[in-house]
C-alpha positions in Angstrom: 0.0 0.0 0.0 1.1 3.6 -0.7 0.9 6.4 1.9 -0.8 9.6 0.9 1.4 12.7 0.3 1.5 15.6 2.8 0.8 19.1 1.5 4.6 19.7 1.2 5.1 16.6 -1.1 6.5 14.1 1.4 5.0 10.6 2.1 2.8 10.9 5.1 3.8 7.8 6.9 1.9 8.9 10.0 -1.4 9.0 8.1 -4.0 6.4 9.3 -3.5 3.2 7.3 -7.1 3.4 6.3 -6.1 6.4 4.1 -3.3 4.6 2.3 -3.9 3.5 -1.4 -3.9 -0.1 -2.5 -1.3 -0.7 -5.1 -1.6 -4.4 -5.7 -2.5 -7.8 -4.3 0.1 -10.5 -3.8 0.1 -14.1 -2.7 2.0 -13.3 0.5 4.3 -10.9 2.3 7.4 -12.3 0.5 5.9 -11.6 -2.9 4.7 -8.2 -1.9 8.1 -7.2 -0.5 9.8 -8.4 -3.6 7.4 -6.3 -5.8 8.1 -3.2 -3.7 11.9 -3.9 -4.0 11.6 -4.2 -7.8 9.7 -0.9 -8.1 12.0 0.9 -5.7 15.0 -0.4 -7.6 13.5 0.9 -10.8 12.9 4.3 -9.3 16.4 4.5 -8.0 17.8 3.5 -11.4 15.7 6.1 -13.2 15.7 9.1 -11.0 17.8 8.2 -7.9 16.9 8.6 -4.3 13.7 10.6 -3.9 11.8 11.5 -0.7 10.0 14.7 -1.8 7.7 15.3 -4.7 8.7 18.7 -6.0 6.4 18.4 -9.0 3.2 16.3 -9.4 4.8 13.7 -11.7 7.1 12.7 -8.8 4.3 11.8 -6.5 4.1 8.1 -7.4 7.8 7.7 -7.0 7.7 9.3 -3.5 4.7 7.1 -2.5 6.4 3.9 -3.7 9.6 4.6 -1.8 7.4 4.4 1.4 5.2 1.5 0.3 4.3 -1.2 2.9 2.8 -4.6 2.7 -0.4 -5.3 4.6 -2.6 -8.4 4.9 -6.1 -7.8 3.6 -7.5 -8.7 7.0 -5.1 -6.4 8.9 -7.2 -4.6 11.6 -5.3 -1.4 11.1 -7.1 -1.1 7.8 -10.5 -1.0 9.4 -13.2 0.9 7.4 -11.3 0.4 4.2 -12.0 -2.1 1.4 -8.9 -3.7 -0.1 -9.1 -5.0 -3.6 -8.0 -8.6 -4.0 
């Protein structure tokens, strides 16, 4: 899942998990973490280390650099539907 961005363009890791965006569904935590690692490697290869979205087109990269894996039944995601 991807965190929302704060008003100043940083990933808001302190936002309630129910406000994070679903990015994909995976068989398990290992597959999810591997997918995140692949995307982060690609970002680092293309644009380098990024933690702040200075322009709108950088938002997805900043969000992906703070992505986390959650089980669909994780109680921290209460009041949020997760696509499977």
